[in-house]
Residue, then its C-alpha position, 0 to 999 in steps of 0.5 A: x499499500x502507497x503512503x497515499x492510500x494509507x493517507x486516505x485510509x487514516x482519514x476514512x478510519x478517523x472520520x468514522x470514528x470521530x466524524x468530519x469536524x473532529x479530523x485534523x492534519x495532525x490526527x491524520x499524520x499520526x494515524x497514518x504515520x506519515x509526515x506532514x510534508x507527505x501529506x502536503x505533497x499528495x494533498x493541498x488541503x484537507x477539502x482536496x483529501x476528502x473530496x478524494x477519500x469521497x471520489x474513491x468510496x464511490x467508485x468502488x461502491x460502483x464497481x461493487x454494484x456492477x459485479x455480475x450485472x447482466x444488462x440482458x436479463x429481465x427488468x427485476x432480475x437486473x434490479x434485485x442484482x444491483x441491490x443486491x451488491x449494494x447490499x452487500x458493499x454497505x455490509x462489508x465497507x460500511x465506513x465507505x457506505x456510511x462515508x457516501x451516504x453522511x457526506x454526498x450533500x456536505x458543502x465539503x463535497x464539490x459538486x463536481x465530485x458528487x455529481x461524477x459519472x458512475x455507472x452503476x448509476x446510470x444502470x439503476x438509472x437505466x433499469x428505472x426508466x426501462x421499467x417506467x416505459x414497460x409500465x412497471x415502474x411508478x412514472x416519477x423523477x428517474x433520480x427520485x425514484x433511485x433516492x427512495x431505493x437507496x434511502x430504504x437500502x441504507x436505513x436497513x444497513x444503518x440498523x444492522x450496523x448497529x445490531x437491531x436485527x441481522x442481515x442473512x440472506x432472507x433479511x437481504x431478499x426482504x429488503x430488496x422486495x420492499x425497494x421494490x414495491x416502494x417504485x413498482x406501479 
């Protein structure tokens, strides 16, 4: 792992442990075991570092969501595949998932990074648009529809993380069904 990765991982860990406002370069340097020159060699400011951590997490989540994705499958199967992958990503990479969820609307995240192209978002929006054309999914703004699904999954993941309930295959299936029912006609 590179020093740059060490810095970014330490930043994500600290944000998870203490919250973004409490994270300082001094804490990052200590946790990453690097000097100030190393940090500033890679990142000019805390905002730049936070944006890069966010960008990297979004790319990782997007790639994870598309694992095994087949655009030739039936609409519902494509939907389930992406949502199952979203749940699994959230369970296995909870720091990244919660960071993305918590800071997507933060002023720390630049509009360019927040609205960056993402193949998984495009796939999900394509599923929604296809479903609307077929009369299967409710007519509403595609982004709003996607946000409703994302909100349900995030709520389920947060409950799982504080150990309100298990999240095995049955509960994952139930969560995906709830998402589907929320947007279907």
